[in-house]
N, C-alpha and C positions, 0 to 999 in steps of 0.2 A: 354602305358601312356607317355604323353609328359609333359615337364616342361618349365616354362618361364625362359629364360636365361638372360633377360635384366632387371629383377626385382628381388631383394633379400629382403625377409622379415624375420626378426628374432625377437623373443621375448627376450628382454634384460633387465638387471638391468640399470635403467636410470643413476645413479651416476657412475656405473662402465663404462658405455658407454661414458659418458662425461669425465671421468678421463683418458680414454685410450690416450696414447701419439699421436695416429694417428687421434684422433677426434678433428679437428679444423673446426669451422663452420663459414660461412659467410651468411648474409642475403642479398638476391639480391635486386637490386634497385627498382624492381617492387612491392616488398612487401609493404603493408601498414605499417604505423608507429606503434610502440609499444603502445597498447591502454588499457592494463589491468589497472583497478583502484584499490583502496584499498579494495573494496568489493570482487573482485576476489582474491586478496592476502589473505584476511581474510578467504575465503573458503578453499583455498589451505592449509593455515597454520592449519586450523581446521582438514582437512583430514590427514595431516602429524602428528599432535598430536594424532589423533585417532589410526593410524596405528603404531605409536611409542609405544603406550600403549598396543598393542595386543601381543599375544604370538609370539614366534620366527618364526612361519610359516606364519604369517599375512603379506600380501603384498597389495600395492595399485596400481591399473592400471590407467595410465593417458592417455591412448589412443594410437594413432599411430603418429610417427614422420616421415615425408617424406622428403628425401633429394636426391641429385644427386651429382656425382663427377664433379668438376669444370674442364671443358675441357682445360682451360688454366693453371690450377694448380691442379694436381692430389692429392696434400696433403690436399686439403680443400673440405669440404662438403658444397654444396649450399642448404640452408634450404628452402624447398618449402612449407611445412605445419608443424606447431608446434612452430612458432616463439614466440607466446605469452607465452606458457607454459615453454619453455626452458629458455627464457629470465628471467621469474619470478623465476624459480628455481636457476638460476645463481645469481640473486640479493639476494635471501634468503641465499645462500651459502656465498656470500660476507659479508652479515650482520653477519653471524656466525663467519666468519674468523676475522672480525675486533672487534667483541665482545670478542672473546677468546684471541686474540693477539697471542703472541709467547710463552705462558707459557708451552704449550705441543708441542714440535717440531714435533712429529710424527703426531698428529692431524692437526697441521698447514700444514704439507706437504700434507695430504689427501685433505684438503680443497683447497689448492693451485692447486692441480692436476685438479680440476674442473674449476678453474678460469683462469689460465695462461697457455700459451703454453710452452711445454717442451723445445722447441728450442729457445724461446724468452720470458723470464719472464716479459718483459715490454709490452707484448701484451696479450689481453684476448683471451681465446679459442673461445668465441663467439664474433663475430664482426658484429654489425648492419650495415645497409647501411650508406654510408659516411656522410649523413646529420646529423646523431646522433652518429656516432662511437666514436668521441672524448669525448662527454659527458658521454656515457656509460662506457668507459674505465676509465674516471676520477672517476666515482662512484665506480666501482668494485675494482679499485686499490687504492681507498682512496686518490686520488690526488686532491688538492684544492689550489686555490690561495687566499683563504680567502674572496672572494666576494660571496654574495648570488647568488644562481643559482636555477632556477625552471625548472624541467622536470619531466616527468612521472617516469623516472628511479630514480631520487632523492626522489620523493614522496613515491614510493613503497619500496625502500631501507630503508628510514627513518621509514616507518611503521614496517618493520621487525626488525629493530634495537630497536624500542620502545617496541615491543611486546615480544621479546625473551630476557629474562634476562641471565646473565652469568651462573646462576645455571641451567637454562633450556636448554642452547645451545647444550650440548651433547645429551640430549634427542631428540631434534629436528633433530640433525644430524643423530641419529639412525633411525628416521622416514624417513628422506630423502633417506637413503640407502635402504629403503623398497619400493621405487617407481619402477615401471616397465612400459615399453612401447613396442610397436612393432616398430622396426626400419626398415623402408622400404627404400632401396637404389636403385636408378635407374641407369642403365648403358646406354651406347649409344644405341639408337634405341627406348627407352621407351618414350612414349608420356606423359610428365610431367603434362601438363594442364588437359588432359583427366583423369588421375589418381587422380589428386587433386579434380576435380569436382565430381568424383565418391565417393571419401572419404567424401565429404562434402554435398552430396545430397542423404542421405540414407533413404529418406522418411520423413513423417511428424514428427516434433520434439515431444518428449514426453511432455504431458501436466503436469501441476503441480501435480494433484492427482495421475498420473501414476508414477511420480518421487517419491512422498511420499510413494507409495506402494512398489516400488523397495527398497527405503531406509529402510523401516520398516523390510522387509523380508531378505535383503541381509546380509550374514554372519551367518544366522541361519542354523541349520541342516535341512535336508529335512523333517524330522518328525516335527520339530518345525515350519517350514514354513507352513506345512499342517495344524497344530493346529491353528496357528494365522489366516490363510486364512479362515478356515472353521468356527471357533468359533467367530471370530470378523470381519474380513474384508468383508466377504461375506454378513454378516448382515448389515454392514454399507452401502455397495453398494445397497442392497435391500431397505433399508430405504430411501436413498437419490436419487437413480436413476440417471437421467441425471444431477441433481443438485449437484453431489458429489464434483465438484470443488468449488462451492459456499459454500457448507457445510464446507470444510476445512478452507476456508478464514474466514467465520463467527465464526467458533470454535476458531480460533487463535485470532481474535479480542476480543472475549468474554473472553478468558483465560488470554491474555496478557494486555488488556486495551490499545492496540496500533493499529493504522491504519495499514493495510497490503496493500502494493502497488501491483497492478497486471499488469498495462500497461507497456509494454516494458521490463519487467524483469520477472524472475522466482520468483516473490515476495512471493507467498504463500509457495512454497517449501523452499525457503531460510528462511522464518519466522518459518516454521515447524522445520527445522534443528536447528535453534537457540534456539527454545523452548525445543526441545527434542534432545540434543546433544549426549547423550549416551543411547543406547537402548539394554542393555543386556536382556536376555529372561524374567527374573523375573520382571524387571522394565517394560518391554514391555507389559506383561500381565496386569499389573495394569493400565497402560495408556490405553491399548486397551479396557479394560472393561469400562473405562470412555468415550472413544470415541463412543463405541457402545451405551451407554446410551444416550449420546448427539444426536446421529443419530436418535434414537427413538423420541426424542423431536423434532428434525428437521422435521421428517416425519409428525408429528402433525401440524407443522407450514405450511408445504407444502399443506396438505390436512386436513383442520379443521373438515371435516365431520367425521374423525376417532375419534374425541374427544367426550367422553361420555357426558360431561356437556354442555347443549345447550347454556348457557350464555357465557362460555369461548369460545366455538366454534364460536359463533357469533362475538365476539371481534377479534378473530384471522382472521376470514374471512374479517372483516372490514380492518384490517391492510394489508392484502394481496392486497387490492385495490391500495395502494400507499406506503406502509411502509415496503417493504421487506429489505430495507437497514438497518432497525432496528432489523433484525433477531438476531444478537449477544445478544442484550439486552433482547429481548423477549425470546430467548432460555434460558437465565439465569433465568429470572423470572419464566418461566413455569417449568423449572427443579426444582427450589426452591419449587414451589407448589407441584410438584409430590413427592418430598421428605418430604413434610409436614412442610417445613420451612416458607411457605408463605400461608396465608389463601386465600380462594377463593375470598373474597371481596377485599382483598389487591391486588391480581393478576389482577382482573378486573379494579380496580382503576389505577394500573400501566399502563395497556393497554390503558385506556382512556387518561391518561396523555400523552402517546406517540403519540396517534392520534391527540390530541389537539396541541401538539408541532409542528408536521409536517404540519398540516393543517393551523394553524395560520401563520406559517412562509411562507407557499406557498401563502396565501392570501396577505400578505404584501410585497411579492417579495424577501424574503431572502432565499438563497439556503440552502438545507438540507444535503449537503454532509459533511463528516468529523465531524459528531456529535456523532456517536454511541460509539466511543472509550472513549470519555470523560465521557459519561454517564455510561459506564461500570465501569470506574474507580471510579466514584462517588458512584455507588452502593456498591463497596467494603467497603465504609465508613458507610454504613447503610442506612435505609429508609429515615431518615431526611435529610442526606446529598444528597441523590438522588433527593428528592423533591425540595430541595433548588437549586440544579444544573439545574434541568429541568425547574424550574420556571425562572431562570435568563436568559434563552435563549428563553423563550416563549413570543412572542409579547403581549403587554398589550391590555386590552379591548378597550382603546381609539384608538390605532393604527388600530385594527381590524375594529372598527366602520367606521373609515375614509376610509380604503381601500375597504371595501365591498360596499361603495356607488358607486364606479366607476370601480373597478377592475373586470376583467373577472373571474368568479367563477371557481376555480380549483376543479377537481374531483366532477363534478356537480351531477352525479347520486348518488354517495355516500352521499353527503351533503343533497340533497333533500330527499333521502330515509330516512335518520335518522331524519330529521326535520319532515317528514310526518309520522314517526314511522312505516315505511314499512320495514319488514325484508327481503323480497324476491323481487329482482329487475327484475327477469325474467318476461317477458310480459309487461314491462313498458319501456317507452321512455322519454328522456328529451325533453320537448317541450318549444320552445321560443315563448312567447306570441306575442311579436312583432317579426316577422320572421327576420332571419339574412339578407335576401335580399328580402324585400317586393316587391310584384308586384305593378304596377301602380294603380291598383284598390283596393289595400288593404286599409282598413279603421279601425281606432281605435274607432270611434263612430257611424259608419253607415251613416255618412253625408259627411264628407270630405274624399277624397281619397288621397293615397300617392302622386299622381301626383300633388295634390293641395298644399302639404306641401312645405314650403320654404326650401331652401338649408340648412339653419341653423337648422330648425326643423328636417329635415331628418338626419343631422349629429348628433344632440343630441339624437335622437332615436337610431341610430346605435351605439353610444358610450355606451349606456346602455343595448344593446341587449343581452349581455352575462353576465350581472350582476345578482346578487341573486334575485332581485325583478322581473326580467322579465323571470324567468325560473320556470318550474314546472315539475312534473312527471305525465305522462298520460298513461292510458292503450293503448296498441298498436292498437286495433280496433278503438278506438275513435280517436287516433292520425292520423290514416290513413284516417279517414272520414273527418277530418277538416284540412288536411295538407295545410299550407300557407293560410288558410282562414282568413277573417277579424275577429276582436275581437268579434263583436256581434254574429257571426255564431259560433265561438268556445265557447263562453259563454253559448249559448243555447243548442248546439248539443253535446258538449263534457264536459265542466267543470261542468255543472249542473247535468250531468248523471254519473259523476265519483264517484267511491267509496272512493277516497282519499280526506280527509278533507280539505287539502290545496286548492284543486280545487273547492270544493263547496263554499269556501270563495270567489273565483274569480267570481262565478256565480252571486254574489250580486253587482258586479261593473257595473255602467252604461256605462262607456267608459274606454278606455285604452290609456295612453300617458305617457310622462316623469314624470308628477306629481304623477300618480298612481304607476309607477315603483319605484320612490323614497320612497313613503309612504310604499309600501310593503317591500322594502329593509330594511327600518328602523325597521319594526315590526319583520321581519325574523332575522335581525341581533341580536336582543335581545334574540331570541330563540337560535341562533347560539352560542352566548356567554354562554348561559346556558348549552348547550350540550357539548361544547368543552371549558371547563373552565380551568383557570390556577390553579395549586395546591396551591401556596402561593403568597402573595403580598410582593415582594422584589424588590430591584433595578434591573434593567435589564442591562446586559452588552452591550457595544457597539456592534452592530450587526456584524460588520466586524472583530472583534477581534477573533483570533484563539489561543487557549491555546498552549503554547510552546510544550507540549508533542504531539500535533496533527500537528505540523508544518511539512511540506513536506521535506523529505530528498532526495535531488536530486543528482544523480550520476555526477561526474566530475564537470565541470563549464559550465552549459548550457547557451545558448544565453539569455541575459537579466538579468543574475544573479546580476549584479551591482545595479539594481533597483527593486529587488524582494519585498521589504517591503516599505510601506509608513512611518511606524514608529514602535517602540517597546514600550510596556508598561511594566516597571519593578517595581513591588511592588508599584504602584501608580505614579511612575516617568515616564515622557514622554521622550523617547530617539529618537533623529533623526538618526536612524540606518537603512540603506537601503539594506544591503547585509549580508550574513551569515558570511563572513570573519570578518567584522567589529563587528558583534554581538558576534562571538566567542571570539575575542580579548577583548571586553568590559566586557562580562560576567566573563571571567577568571581573568582579572585584578581586577574587582570589588570584586569577591569572594575571591581573594587572600588577599584582605584587610579585608573583613568582615567575612569570614568563611574558614580560611586557612586550618584548620584541615580537613574539608570536602574535599577541593580541593586535599590535599595531599593523603587522603584515596582513592578518586576516581582515581587519577592519578596512584597511586601505583598498584591498582587492574587492571586498563585498559591499563597500559603501556603508560602513557602520558596523556596530553601534557606537563606536568611539569617535568623537568629533572634537575639534579644537575650540568650539564655542557653542553656546546655546543659539542655534541658528534659526529656530522657529519655535512656536508655542508647543508645549507638551511637558511630559514628565522627564526630568533630567536629574542626574546626580553628579556632583563635582568630584573628580578624582585628583589625586596629587599629580603634579607635573603640568598643570594647566589644561587637562583634558576633561571631557564630559561624557558620561554614559547616558545614551538615550533609552528610556524605559517605556516607549509608547508603541512597540511592535505588538502584533497579535500573537496568539499562542503558537501558531504554526511557524511563524518567522522566528520567534524566540527559540523554539526547540531546534530549528535549523541552524541558528547561530551558535547555540550551545554545542551541537554536534560538530559544526565546522571549526570552531576555535579550538576544541579539544583535539581534533585531528591535526590542526596546525601545530599545536604544542606537543603532539606525540603522546597524549595522555588518554585518548579515547578508550583504549583497552582496559584502563584501570578505573573506569567510572560506570556505575550501575544504578538503576532505579528499581525500587520495589513498589509495584503497583498496589494500591489499596483495593478494597472490594469495589468501591465506587469507580476507580480508574479502570478496573478490569471490565466493568459493565458499561462503560461509556462507549 
């Protein structure tokens, strides 16, 4: 057997490794800057709290830390991989040190051993590359000249200071001492870049549902894992199949009433952990039974043919045409029906309302994204609240009438099928009476050909070619027989022979042109409004307004954040507020005047942003009553705080943002 002599890997306790006098770490200049945001810090702190509360044997593994000996200074380790984790752990330790102060000299010495060099207490044990070294040391050693300073180090340190109270600091320190990692040290001859690439290219990253699976089972005994896997998880996988990732996202939207971000983040997994932070085996069994029941509902949505009731199955099939984004709401309604809490007629009525909402908005050109969470929240308040909420965002009959005159008809097969009262679309095709690209010899009356039409006449026909009045459903054999034929030919050889009533009406038309299209659109529009009706007659919200609870929480400070909003509507007031930092400041200062007890309650529970003193360096604003508002959070945390304090004050339903063009594209 041979062994590698230039690579040493050892499993170590992270705090003991950092505390060792010989552990002095430098970050090389080629490393990227420190980039962890508050979201990463929040997850780390949650892991530490969890392991701190476990029994004495519980440990938390943070991965591998790769370093090499500095050829120019053997007393220092050059950090090749692990900068983000180690830097964050040091910032948390510094926050504990400054929170606890010198009341316990022994504990202070333990914390200092992680932070400062044994041979030089004026230098930190971890030193970032020179562009940021002085800022980092100022944060860790609590040095300040009194001037506001912004950096990722300051932001994350401030987060830890705000989230860990003096009473909890010892508990967090106990959790920190349960962190472990594999320390990989390279000696001369080891290829650092090759090893770094190997450590960071271990195959395809785990997907959200795989992370959830691991999170659910990790920490259980083998017997408990087998029980959960066999009785619950395997059934969930069987019910959802390839859609299991979407199932978890839709389940979380349904249960939390909040949108779940998926692009660029482990959004579903992070939302799952936040919703289910502690999963002892008894609690897990109760949750897993609920997940299994919801997965059975999801299976019915994916394949309505499994539903025994033909009327409900038909409605679910309709929704699958264009309404899968509403699955969280549909899951909830169908689950209520299965449990006997919602009648069959009310379920079908709800499904019809959802279809009308989506279709009407598509007709008038309003996007349908980020609607489902607000409707799930409204359903929490009962059927009347739900109908009121869905009506407010459903375009009026007048808008639909205007749009259908000229707009390309969305979901044409679905719309025409329901208007024609045809349940099965197999064997039918959407037929454009005036073809999308007429040939030169096409004719609407059998006399004048397309080539004889003026340019304006041709353009007016093209403009209406995909409108409601110019489209119909036709049996495939008939459609093939008259493909691109002139109207008189279609009328006699297809429409007159069709079994669909809408086509037999066309057989009575002497000719076809823009006037006939407009007249047919008008008639079908009234039928459209009857099939896809609005539930109530109430005032309609500004189509571009987004409820504050559905506002996007963006990580860091993305490009364009300064012009994210056109304006904000606050309880009927119009605010010229264009970014989340301004919104955060205005909401908290306003509520400090109007609902101070709610602000204090929220801030005490969430660890800020209101504090009794300027406890660390950063951007602060003095409020009356001897309080201070901290303004150094990142964009995601600021929006989270805005949403949270408005919920606390009971005002969230009365606050909306209007996204700008930039904000919509971000």
